[in-house]
C-alpha positions in Angstrom: -5.7 51.7 -31.4 -2.5 49.7 -32.4 -4.6 46.4 -32.7 -7.2 48.0 -34.9 -4.2 49.6 -37.6 -2.8 46.0 -37.2 -6.0 44.5 -38.1 -7.0 46.8 -40.6 -3.3 47.2 -42.7 -3.1 50.8 -41.4 -0.6 52.8 -39.7 -1.0 53.9 -36.6 -1.9 57.3 -37.1 -3.9 57.0 -39.7 -5.8 55.2 -37.6 -6.2 57.8 -34.7 -6.9 60.3 -37.0 -10.0 58.5 -38.3 -10.7 57.8 -34.2 -10.3 61.8 -33.6 -12.9 62.7 -36.2 -15.6 59.6 -35.1 -14.9 61.8 -31.9 -15.6 65.1 -33.4 -18.7 64.3 -35.2 -20.4 62.4 -31.8 -22.9 65.0 -30.6 -22.4 67.4 -27.4 -24.5 68.4 -24.6 -26.4 71.6 -24.6 -24.7 74.0 -22.5 -28.5 76.0 -21.8 -29.6 73.3 -19.6 -27.1 73.2 -16.7 -27.8 74.2 -13.4 -25.1 72.0 -11.3 -21.3 71.9 -11.7 -18.2 70.2 -10.2 -14.9 71.7 -10.9 -11.6 69.9 -10.2 -8.1 69.3 -11.9 -6.2 66.0 -12.8 -2.9 65.4 -13.7 -2.6 63.7 -16.6 1.5 62.5 -16.7 4.0 64.5 -17.9 3.2 65.0 -21.5 0.0 66.8 -20.7 0.4 68.1 -17.7 -3.2 69.4 -15.7 -6.1 69.6 -17.0 -9.3 70.9 -15.8 -12.4 69.0 -15.7 -16.2 70.7 -15.1 -19.4 67.8 -14.8 -22.6 68.6 -14.9 -23.6 67.1 -12.0 -27.2 66.3 -12.9 -26.6 64.3 -16.1 -22.7 63.2 -14.9 -21.5 64.6 -18.1 -18.3 66.4 -19.0 -19.3 69.6 -20.5 -15.3 71.1 -20.9 -11.6 70.1 -20.7 -9.1 73.1 -19.8 -5.7 72.9 -20.7 -4.0 73.9 -16.9 -5.8 74.8 -14.2 -7.3 78.1 -12.3 -8.9 81.0 -14.2 -7.7 80.9 -17.5 -8.5 77.2 -17.9 -12.0 77.8 -17.5 -12.6 81.0 -19.1 -13.4 80.3 -22.5 -16.2 77.8 -21.4 -17.5 80.3 -19.4 -17.7 82.3 -21.9 -20.0 79.6 -23.7 -21.8 79.2 -20.9 -22.7 82.9 -21.0 -23.9 83.0 -24.5 -26.2 79.9 -23.8 -28.3 81.4 -21.9 -27.3 79.1 -18.9 -28.7 79.5 -15.3 -26.6 78.3 -13.3 -27.4 77.8 -9.3 -24.0 76.1 -7.7 -21.1 75.4 -8.5 -19.0 72.8 -6.3 -15.3 73.2 -5.8 -12.2 72.8 -4.0 -11.1 76.5 -1.7 -8.3 77.1 -4.3 -8.5 80.7 -5.1 -8.1 80.3 -8.6 -11.2 78.8 -9.5 -13.1 80.6 -7.1 -12.1 83.5 -8.6 -13.2 82.5 -12.4 -16.8 81.9 -11.0 -17.6 85.0 -8.7 -16.2 86.9 -12.0 -18.4 84.9 -14.4 -21.0 83.7 -12.6 -22.3 86.3 -9.8 -25.6 84.6 -9.1 -24.5 80.8 -9.0 -23.3 79.7 -5.3 -20.0 78.4 -4.3 -20.2 75.2 -2.9 -16.4 74.1 -1.6 -16.1 70.5 -1.6 -16.1 68.9 2.3 -13.5 66.0 1.0 -11.3 69.0 -0.4 -11.6 70.4 3.1 -11.2 67.5 5.2 -7.8 66.7 3.3 -6.8 69.9 4.3 -7.4 69.2 7.7 -5.6 66.2 7.7 -2.7 67.5 5.9 -2.2 70.3 8.9 -2.7 67.6 11.5 0.1 65.6 9.8 2.4 68.7 9.9 1.5 69.1 13.5 2.1 65.6 13.7 5.8 65.9 12.1 6.5 69.1 14.4 5.8 67.1 17.5 7.7 64.3 16.3 11.1 66.8 15.4 10.6 68.8 18.9 10.4 65.3 20.8 13.6 64.5 22.8 11.9 61.5 24.9 12.3 58.5 22.6 9.2 56.9 23.9 7.5 59.7 22.2 9.3 59.7 19.3 8.6 56.1 18.5 4.6 56.2 19.4 4.1 59.4 17.1 6.3 57.6 14.6 3.8 54.9 14.3 0.3 56.7 14.4 0.4 59.0 11.2 -2.0 56.9 9.0 -4.1 56.1 12.7 -4.3 60.3 12.9 -6.0 60.4 9.6 -8.8 57.8 9.9 -12.2 58.0 11.2 -13.1 56.8 14.1 -15.4 54.1 12.3 -12.4 52.9 11.0 -10.2 52.1 13.2 -10.2 48.8 14.1 -12.3 48.1 11.5 -12.6 43.7 10.7 -10.3 44.1 7.5 -7.3 46.1 9.7 -8.3 43.5 12.8 -7.6 40.5 10.0 -3.8 42.3 9.5 -3.1 42.6 12.8 -0.2 40.6 14.2 -0.6 38.3 17.3 0.4 40.3 20.8 -0.1 43.5 18.5 -1.9 47.0 20.4 -4.8 47.6 18.5 -5.6 50.9 16.4 -7.5 52.4 19.5 -4.5 51.4 21.6 -1.9 52.8 19.8 -3.8 56.0 19.0 -4.4 56.5 22.6 -1.1 56.0 23.8 0.1 58.7 21.7 -2.7 61.4 22.4 -2.2 60.5 26.4 1.1 61.7 25.4 0.5 64.7 23.5 -2.3 67.4 24.6 -1.8 69.7 21.6 -1.9 66.7 18.9 -5.1 65.1 21.0 -6.3 69.0 20.6 -5.6 69.1 16.9 -7.5 65.2 16.7 -10.9 65.8 18.2 -11.1 68.8 16.2 -10.6 66.9 13.2 -12.5 64.4 14.3 -15.2 66.9 15.3 -15.3 69.1 12.1 -16.3 65.7 10.2 -19.7 66.5 11.7 -20.0 70.0 10.6 -21.8 68.3 7.2 -24.4 66.6 9.3 -26.2 69.6 11.2 -30.3 69.2 10.9 -30.2 73.3 9.3 -28.3 75.7 7.7 -28.1 77.6 11.4 -27.3 74.9 13.8 -24.4 74.6 11.0 -23.7 78.2 11.5 -23.7 78.0 15.1 -21.4 74.7 14.9 -18.7 76.5 12.8 -18.4 79.4 14.8 -18.0 77.2 17.6 -15.3 75.1 15.8 -13.7 78.0 15.1 -13.4 79.5 18.5 -11.7 76.5 19.7 -9.7 76.1 17.2 -8.1 79.6 18.2 -8.3 79.8 21.8 -6.1 76.3 21.8 -3.0 78.3 21.0 -2.0 76.1 18.4 -0.5 77.8 15.5 -2.0 75.2 13.0 -5.6 74.7 14.1 -5.7 78.8 14.5 -4.1 78.9 10.7 -7.2 76.3 10.0 -9.7 78.3 11.3 -9.0 81.9 9.6 -9.1 79.6 6.5 -12.5 78.3 7.2 -13.8 81.7 8.4 -12.6 83.6 5.2 -14.6 80.7 3.1 -17.5 80.5 5.5 -20.3 81.2 2.7 -19.0 78.5 0.3 -18.7 76.1 3.3 -22.9 77.0 4.5 -23.9 76.9 1.0 -23.9 73.0 1.4 -27.1 73.3 3.0 -28.6 74.9 0.3 -27.1 72.8 -2.3 -26.1 70.0 -0.5 -23.3 68.9 -3.9 -19.6 68.1 -3.6 -17.2 67.3 -6.2 -17.1 63.2 -5.1 -19.0 62.2 -8.6 -16.2 63.7 -10.3 -13.4 61.6 -8.4 -15.5 59.2 -10.4 -15.0 60.3 -13.3 -11.5 61.1 -12.9 -10.7 57.7 -12.1 -12.3 57.1 -15.5 -9.8 59.0 -17.4 -6.7 57.9 -15.9 -8.3 54.2 -16.9 -8.6 55.2 -20.8 -5.2 56.5 -20.4 -3.8 53.4 -18.6 -5.7 51.5 -21.7 -3.7 53.7 -24.7 -0.7 53.6 -22.5 -1.0 57.7 -23.0 -1.8 59.8 -25.6 0.4 61.7 -28.0 -2.3 63.8 -29.4 -3.3 66.4 -26.7 -6.5 66.9 -28.4 -7.5 63.1 -29.2 -7.0 62.4 -25.5 -9.6 65.7 -24.3 -12.2 64.3 -27.4 -11.9 60.9 -25.5 -12.9 62.7 -22.3 -15.6 64.7 -23.6 -17.1 61.7 -25.2 -16.7 59.2 -21.9 -20.6 59.6 -21.6 -20.5 57.9 -24.9 -17.9 55.0 -23.8 -18.7 52.0 -21.5 -15.6 51.1 -19.8 -14.9 47.6 -18.2 -12.0 46.5 -16.7 -10.4 43.0 -17.7 -8.7 40.6 -16.3 
């Protein structure tokens, strides 16, 4: 924007106004044909705060940018969606109460599909919380040292441990990822239980049928509840409360993954513009991402 204003001898405000009117004139996608949606939030910095992004999962086009997060951020869009006559079959989102309530009230016929990324993220947060509590309670110095060095190892998947990239970074004589993790799990039984249940939960989305997934989820929750670990009991309660949305993945295998890619593009246009003073201009840029070809140079 600054380069264009300087080249044409315009003020920055004039150049920004021209670009905003150009964006306003671009065609918008029709809502009538929408079937599968993804909803998530993005933090756009102190100036503009949180934005709620709604993505059409079939065309990968942003169809709504809401101010803030939660039910109020999507209320106006859902009213427009209802008027358009769109028949939404499923919506991918996290387990945040605001979005769930808004979808349930405005799109009662749509299936709620809770995103696997957010479920695993929540489980990782619970595991980190447990490790932190065990570290504070540990009396033996050796146990504290072992627990302190395993935070990221606990969060990694089995396939990531001792990967070629991590082996290349390992210093001569240093224990492998697997050895360090095994040492921590041998020292602490609750941590081992939570870690293996975390790894087992990832398999939920790999079941052959929905009925198998139901049995798997019920079995996982029973194991977590019988472990005697408060963090696992809380996680099992959360999963039972969102059971229908978790199992809906087997009817509509969708996620907010494509929306994460869109969020990266949004951060890129913010970075290239050194931020946007005008929130409406920024919103229009996001809505017209599908008209844009972004290239990272340098």
